[in-house]
KETILO-654490 format. One record per atom (N, C-alpha, C, O, CB): residue in one letter; y, x, z negated. Coordinates in pm, whole numbers, padded with zeros to 5 digits, always signed. Glycine has a CB too. Layout:
BEGIN
AYXZ ...
//
This chain:
BEGIN
X-02616+04810+01714 X-02580+04672+01740 X-02637+04580+01634 X-02653+04460+01655 X-02628+04630+01877 X-02666+04638+01519 X-02711+04556+01408 X-02593+04504+01327 X-02609+04423+01236 X-02805+04634+01319 X-02475+04552+01361 X-02353+04515+01293 X-02282+04407+01374 X-02284+04411+01497 X-02262+04638+01270 X-02220+04313+01306 X-02142+04208+01376 X-02034+04275+01460 X-01968+04367+01411 X-02079+04107+01275 X-02015+04232+01585 X-01916+04298+01669 X-01773+04289+01616 X-01686+04366+01656 X-01921+04240+01806 X-01749+04195+01526 X-01616+04182+01464 X-01622+04211+01314 X-01552+04148+01235 X-01559+04040+01489 X-01706+04305+01276 X-01727+04333+01134 X-01601+04379+01064 X-01587+04358+00943 X-01834+04437+01118 X-01508+04441+01135 X-01385+04487+01072 X-01276+04381+01072 X-01172+04398+01008 X-01335+04612+01141 X-01298+04273+01143 X-01196+04168+01155 X-01206+04067+01041 X-01299+04071+00960 X-01209+04097+01290 X-01110+03980+01038 X-01112+03877+00934 X-01215+03769+00966 X-01273+03767+01075 X-00972+03813+00919 X-01237+03680+00870 X-01339+03576+00884 X-01311+03485+01002 X-01404+03437+01067 X-01347+03494+00756 X-01185+03459+01031 X-01149+03372+01143 X-01194+03434+01276 X-01249+03363+01361 X-00997+03347+01145 X-01171+03562+01294 X-01212+03630+01418 X-01364+03631+01431 X-01417+03610+01540 X-01157+03775+01421 X-01434+03654+01320 X-01581+03652+01324 X-01632+03513+01357 X-01726+03498+01434 X-01639+03700+01190 X-01570+03412+01298 X-01613+03274+01325 X-01588+03237+01471 X-01669+03167+01532 X-01539+03177+01231 X-01476+03282+01525 X-01448+03253+01665 X-01554+03316+01755 X-01605+03251+01846 X-01308+03303+01705 X-01587+03444+01729 X-01689+03511+01808 X-01821+03436+01799 X-01886+03410+01900 X-01707+03656+01761 X-01860+03401+01677 X-01986+03330+01658 X-01987+03198+01734 X-02088+03161+01795 X-02011+03304+01508 X-01875+03126+01731 X-01865+03001+01805 X-01873+03023+01955 X-01940+02947+02026 X-01735+02930+01771 X-01804+03127+02004 X-01808+03157+02148 X-01948+03198+02192 X-01989+03166+02303 X-01708+03267+02182 X-02020+03268+02106 X-02157+03309+02140 X-02249+03188+02155 X-02350+03194+02225 X-02212+03405+02033 X-02215+03079+02089 X-02297+02958+02101 X-02290+02898+02241 X-02371+02811+02276 X-02251+02854+01998 X-02195+02944+02322 X-02180+02892+02459 X-02251+02979+02563 X-02237+02956+02683 X-02032+02882+02494 X-02327+03077+02517 X-02391+03171+02609 X-02470+03099+02719 X-02451+03128+02837 X-02484+03264+02532 X-02557+03007+02680 X-02643+02941+02779 X-02564+02856+02877 X-02609+02834+02989 X-02746+02856+02709 X-02448+02807+02839 X-02362+02732+02931 X-02275+02825+03014 X-02243+02794+03129 X-02274+02633+02853 X-02236+02938+02956 X-02144+03030+03026 X-02214+03111+03135 X-02153+03139+03238 X-02081+03124+02927 X-02338+03150+03114 X-02406+03232+03213 X-02411+03163+03349 X-02379+03227+03449 X-02546+03265+03166 X-02451+03035+03359 X-02451+02972+03492 X-02312+02956+03553 X-02298+02952+03675 X-02518+02837+03484 X-02210+02946+03470 X-02073+02939+03524 X-02034+03073+03587 X-01970+03077+03692 X-01972+02901+03412 X-02072+03181+03521 X-02045+03313+03578 X-02126+03330+03706 X-02077+03384+03805 X-02080+03426+03477 X-02250+03284+03704 X-02331+03293+03826 X-02267+03216+03940 X-02267+03264+04054 X-02473+03240+03799 X-02214+03098+03914 X-02149+03020+04020 X-02034+03099+04083 X-02016+03097+04205 X-02097+02886+03965 X-01957+03168+03999 X-01849+03251+04051 X-01905+03364+04138 X-01857+03387+04249 X-01765+03310+03936 X-02007+03432+04089 X-02066+03542+04166 X-02124+03492+04298 X-02109+03557+04401 X-02175+03611+04084 X-02190+03376+04294 X-02245+03319+04417 X-02134+03286+04516 X-02147+03312+04636 X-02327+03192+04386 X-02024+03230+04467 X-01913+03196+04556 X-01852+03321+04619 X-01809+03317+04734 X-01805+03119+04479 X-01848+03430+04545 X-01798+03556+04601 X-01896+03607+04706 X-01856+03640+04818 X-01777+03662+04489 X-02024+03613+04671 X-02124+03667+04762 X-02141+03584+04888 X-02169+03637+04995 X-02257+03678+04691 X-02123+03452+04875 X-02139+03362+04989 X-02010+03348+05071 X-02008+03277+05171 X-02183+03226+04942 X-01904+03416+05029 X-01780+03414+05104 X-01695+03290+05088 X-01603+03266+05166 X-01810+03432+05246 X-01725+03209+04986 X-01644+03088+04963 X-01508+03122+04903 X-01412+03045+04917 X-01718+02991+04871 X-01500+03236+04837 X-01371+03285+04788 X-01328+03395+04885 X-01396+03497+04898 X-01380+03338+04639 X-01218+03373+04950 X-01181+03455+05065 X-01102+03582+05034 X-01105+03677+05112 X-01102+03374+05159 X-01033+03585+04920 X-00949+03702+04894 X-00940+03728+04743 X-00990+03650+04662 X-00807+03683+04954 X-00876+03839+04709 X-00865+03879+04568 X-00795+03774+04484 X-00833+03751+04369 X-00792+04011+04557 X-00693+03709+04539 X-00620+03608+04462 X-00711+03491+04425 X-00706+03443+04312 X-00499+03558+04541 X-00793+03446+04518 X-00887+03336+04490 X-00989+03378+04385 X-01024+03302+04295 X-00958+03290+04619 X-01037+03500+04399 X-01136+03550+04303 X-01073+03561+04164 X-01133+03518+04066 X-01192+03688+04348 X-00953+03618+04156 X-00886+03632+04027 X-00859+03496+03962 X-00875+03481+03840 X-00754+03708+04044 X-00820+03399+04041 X-00793+03266+03987 X-00918+03204+03927 X-00912+03144+03819 X-00736+03175+04096 X-01031+03217+03996 X-01157+03163+03944 X-01210+03243+03825 X-01271+03187+03735 X-01262+03159+04054 X-01185+03375+03826 X-01238+03461+03720 X-01155+03457+03592 X-01207+03484+03484 X-01247+03604+03770 X-01028+03424+03603 X-00936+03431+03489 X-00986+03357+03364 X-00976+03413+03255 X-00803+03374+03528 X-01040+03237+03376 X-01086+03169+03253 X-01196+03244+03178 X-01212+03225+03058 X-01136+03031+03287 X-01271+03328+03248 X-01378+03402+03181 X-01325+03514+03093 X-01399+03567+03010 X-01473+03459+03284 X-01198+03551+03109 X-01137+03650+03020 X-01098+03584+02889 X-01100+03649+02784 X-01015+03715+03086 X-01061+03456+02894 X-01016+03386+02774 X-00881+03438+02727 X-00823+03527+02790 X-01118+03400+02662 X-00831+03382+02618 X-00702+03429+02566 X-00718+03558+02486 X-00627+03640+02480 X-00637+03321+02479 X-00833+03576+02425 X-00861+03700+02353 X-01000+03751+02389 X-01023+03872+02398 X-00850+03678+02200 X-01090+03661+02409 X-01226+03694+02451 X-01280+03573+02524 X-01246+03460+02490 X-01318+03735+02329 X-01361+03596+02619 X-01419+03486+02695 X-01561+03518+02734 X-01624+03607+02678 X-01335+03455+02820 X-01610+03445+02831 X-01750+03457+02871 X-01786+03595+02925 X-01900+03639+02911 X-01783+03354+02974 X-01689+03665+02987 X-01720+03802+03032 X-01768+03884+02913 X-01864+03961+02924 X-01596+03870+03100 X-01702+03868+02799 X-01734+03947+02680 X-01864+03900+02616 X-01954+03980+02591 X-01621+03939+02578 X-01873+03770+02591 X-01988+03720+02516 X-02118+03727+02596 X-02222+03765+02542 X-01964+03577+02473 X-02112+03692+02724 X-02233+03699+02807 X-02274+03846+02825 X-02392+03879+02812 X-02210+03632+02946 X-02179+03931+02854 X-02210+04073+02869 X-02266+04133+02742 X-02361+04212+02746 X-02087+04149+02911 X-02208+04096+02629 X-02254+04149+02501 X-02398+04106+02474 X-02482+04189+02437 X-02162+04101+02387 X-02426+03978+02491 X-02562+03928+02463 X-02665+03996+02553 X-02773+04033+02507 X-02567+03775+02482 X-02632+04012+02680 X-02725+04079+02771 X-02746+04223+02727 X-02859+04271+02722 X-02674+04073+02916 X-02638+04293+02696 X-02646+04433+02657 X-02727+04450+02529 X-02808+04543+02518 X-02506+04492+02638 X-02707+04363+02432 X-02781+04372+02306 X-02931+04356+02330 X-03012+04433+02279 X-02732+04266+02206 X-02968+04256+02409 X-03111+04234+02433 X-03173+04351+02510 X-03285+04392+02479 X-03132+04104+02511 X-03102+04403+02609 X-03155+04517+02684 X-03167+04639+02592 X-03268+04710+02597 X-03064+04550+02805 X-03066+04664+02509 X-03073+04780+02420 X-03185+04766+02317 X-03254+04863+02288 X-02940+04800+02350 X-03202+04647+02262 X-03309+04628+02163 X-03446+04646+02227 X-03540+04691+02162 X-03300+04488+02099 X-03456+04612+02355 X-03585+04626+02421 X-03607+04764+02481 X-03712+04824+02463 X-03598+04523+02530 X-03506+04815+02551 X-03522+04940+02627 X-03460+05061+02558 X-03474+05173+02606 X-03460+04924+02763 X-03393+05039+02446 X-03326+05148+02376 X-03192+05182+02441 X-03157+05130+02547 X-03415+05271+02374 X-03119+05271+02375 X-02986+05307+02425 X-02994+05371+02563 X-02909+05343+02648 X-02917+05403+02327 X-03093+05455+02586 X-03106+05519+02717 X-03131+05415+02826 X-03078+05428+02936 X-03221+05622+02716 X-03209+05313+02795 X-03234+05206+02892 X-03108+05126+02922 X-03082+05090+03037 X-03343+05114+02841 X-03030+05098+02818 X-02904+05027+02839 X-02809+05114+02920 X-02747+05067+03016 X-02840+04988+02704 X-02798+05241+02883 X-02709+05331+02957 X-02748+05336+03104 X-02661+05333+03191 X-02714+05474+02896 X-02877+05343+03133 X-02922+05349+03272 X-02884+05222+03347 X-02845+05228+03463 X-03074+05370+03278 X-02895+05109+03280 X-02860+04983+03347 X-02710+04970+03370 X-02667+04900+03461 X-02911+04864+03266 X-02631+05037+03288 X-02486+05030+03306 X-02438+05119+03421 X-02328+05100+03473 X-02415+05070+03177 X-02520+05216+03460 X-02484+05298+03576 X-02487+05216+03705 X-02415+05246+03800 X-02580+05419+03588 X-02569+05112+03707 X-02575+05017+03818 X-02579+04879+03753 X-02687+04830+03721 X-02701+05042+03913 X-02463+04815+03733 X-02458+04690+03657 X-02550+04579+03709 X-02583+04487+03635 X-02319+04639+03657 X-02591+04588+03835 X-02689+04489+03884 X-02818+04500+03805 X-02887+04400+03783 X-02717+04510+04036 X-02849+04621+03761 X-02971+04641+03684 X-02962+04577+03546 X-03064+04537+03490 X-03000+04789+03669 X-02842+04568+03491 X-02826+04499+03363 X-02868+04353+03378 X-02939+04300+03292 X-02680+04509+03313 X-02825+04289+03485 X-02863+04151+03510 X-03014+04138+03526 X-03077+04048+03470 X-02792+04097+03634 X-03073+04230+03603 X-03216+04226+03628 X-03297+04251+03500 X-03393+04178+03473 X-03253+04329+03734 X-03259+04353+03423 X-03332+04382+03299 X-03318+04268+03198 X-03416+04226+03136 X-03283+04514+03237 X-03194+04218+03183 X-03176+04105+03093 X-03266+03990+03137 X-03334+03929+03054 X-03028+04060+03091 X-03268+03960+03266 X-03344+03846+03315 X-03493+03862+03289 X-03560+03765+03255 X-03318+03827+03463 X-03545+03984+03306 X-03686+04009+03278 X-03717+03985+03131 X-03818+03922+03097 X-03723+04153+03318 X-03630+04034+03044 X-03650+04015+02900 X-03639+03868+02864 X-03719+03817+02785 X-03547+04098+02821 X-03540+03798+02920 X-03523+03655+02894 X-03643+03576+02943 X-03686+03481+02877 X-03395+03603+02960 X-03698+03613+03057 X-03815+03545+03112 X-03932+03552+03015 X-03998+03451+02988 X-03854+03605+03246 X-03958+03671+02965 X-04068+03688+02870 X-04039+03615+02738 X-04128+03554+02680 X-04093+03836+02843 X-03915+03623+02691 X-03879+03554+02567 X-03896+03403+02583 X-03946+03335+02494 X-03734+03588+02526 X-03853+03351+02697 X-03866+03207+02720 X-04012+03164+02729 X-04046+03052+02689 X-03793+03168+02849 X-04097+03251+02780 X-04240+03220+02786 X-04299+03207+02645 X-04402+03144+02625 X-04315+03327+02865 X-04230+03269+02549 X-04275+03263+02409 X-04201+03156+02330 X-04220+03146+02209 X-04256+03399+02343 X-04116+03077+02397 X-04050+02966+02328 X-03899+02978+02315 X-03835+02883+02268 X-04107+02953+02195 X-03840+03090+02355 X-03694+03102+02349 X-03632+03013+02457 X-03702+02961+02544 X-03649+03250+02368 X-03502+02996+02450 X-03431+02914+02549 X-03308+02989+02599 X-03196+02939+02589 X-03390+02777+02486 X-03330+03107+02653 X-03220+03189+02704 X-03191+03152+02849 X-03282+03138+02930 X-03253+03339+02692 X-03063+03136+02881 X-03023+03112+03019 X-03063+03233+03103 X-03065+03346+03054 X-02870+03085+03030 X-03095+03207+03230 X-03138+03314+03318 X-03060+03311+03448 X-03008+03207+03489 X-03288+03304+03347 X-03053+03427+03513 X-02995+03436+03646 X-03097+03380+03745 X-03218+03393+03724 X-02957+03583+03682 X-03050+03317+03851 X-03144+03264+03949 X-03199+03377+04034 X-03132+03477+04057 X-03076+03158+04037 X-03323+03361+04082 X-03378+03463+04172 X-03290+03483+04295 X-03280+03595+04346 X-03519+03423+04215 X-03227+03377+04343 X-03140+03389+04460 X-03024+03484+04437 X-02990+03563+04525 X-03087+03253+04500 X-02963+03478+04319 X-02853+03570+04290 X-02904+03713+04283 X-02845+03804+04340 X-02784+03531+04157 X-03014+03733+04212 X-03069+03868+04199 X-03105+03925+04336 X-03083+04043+04363 X-03192+03867+04107 X-03161+03841+04423 X-03195+03887+04558 X-03069+03926+04635 X-03066+04030+04701 X-03272+03778+04635 X-02965+03843+04627 X-02840+03875+04696 X-02779+04005+04646 X-02714+04077+04721 X-02740+03761+04679 X-02800+04034+04517 X-02749+04158+04460 X-02839+04277+04492 X-02803+04392+04467 X-02735+04144+04309 X-02956+04248+04548 X-03046+04355+04587 X-03128+04414+04474 X-03166+04530+04478 X-02970+04463+04651 X-03154+04332+04372 X-03238+04378+04261 X-03361+04288+04251 X-03362+04175+04299 X-03160+04378+04127 X-03463+04341+04189 X-03589+04269+04178 X-03578+04154+04079 X-03505+04161+03980 X-03701+04364+04138 X-03652+04049+04108 X-03668+03941+04011 X-03753+03994+03897 X-03822+04095+03913 X-03732+03814+04076 X-03750+03928+03782 X-03823+03977+03666 X-03972+03999+03692 X-04037+03924+03765 X-03807+03881+03552 X-04021+04103+03632 X-04163+04132+03637 X-04215+04130+03493 X-04140+04163+03401 X-04192+04271+03706 X-04340+04093+03473 X-04393+04082+03337 X-04428+04217+03275 X-04544+04243+03245 X-04515+03993+03336 X-04327+04302+03256 X-04352+04433+03198 X-04284+04450+03063 X-04265+04562+03016 X-04305+04542+03292 X-04249+04339+02999 X-04174+04344+02875 X-04270+04339+02757 X-04355+04251+02749 X-04074+04228+02868 X-04257+04434+02666 X-04331+04432+02542 X-04253+04344+02446 X-04161+04391+02377 X-04353+04577+02484 X-04288+04219+02441 X-04210+04121+02368 X-04203+04150+02219 X-04110+04105+02152 X-04267+03984+02389 X-04297+04223+02166 X-04298+04254+02024 X-04178+04335+01977 X-04150+04338+01857 X-04423+04327+01990 X-04107+04399+02067 X-03993+04481+02028 X-03865+04401+02012 X-03767+04452+01958 X-03972+04589+02130 X-03864+04275+02056 X-03743+04193+02043 X-03750+04123+01908 X-03845+04050+01881 X-03731+04089+02161 X-03649+04145+01822 X-03653+04085+01691 X-03650+03932+01700 X-03592+03877+01794 X-03537+04134+01606 X-03712+03863+01605 X-03719+03716+01609 X-03583+03649+01625 X-03575+03547+01694 X-03784+03666+01485 X-03478+03701+01563 X-03347+03635+01574 X-03290+03639+01715 X-03203+03559+01749 X-03250+03699+01477 X-03338+03732+01799 X-03290+03744+01937 X-03370+03656+02032 X-03332+03641+02148 X-03297+03888+01982 X-03478+03599+01984 X-03564+03520+02072 X-03512+03380+02088 X-03572+03300+02159 X-03705+03514+02018 
//
């Protein structure tokens, strides 16, 4: 993941990705609002869920891609490929691991958006614990 995700694409596609990644901190809480509405039963059926989720797909890429990518990159840089693979077997763990890493990074001055403890609890995963070796996260990811 040291290579740009659009390294084979033209400059326009790379610029679009880079611009979309700049919305990470705004997009994560929007995705959380959707997840909360599903978990709290405010969205009653698949059609309502699909209608609310559709904008996150975007026309070519949307917040599902960029938020997921950023979380996966940080987890992989911290926990290695095996750690990322393990979290993908239970995607709730990806949210939890990302959140733990973001918590520690933010304590060191980063400004990464985080999942709320309420969402993590509803998903049945632990809130972040201070077990992150922050030295393994490269400065550009902080």
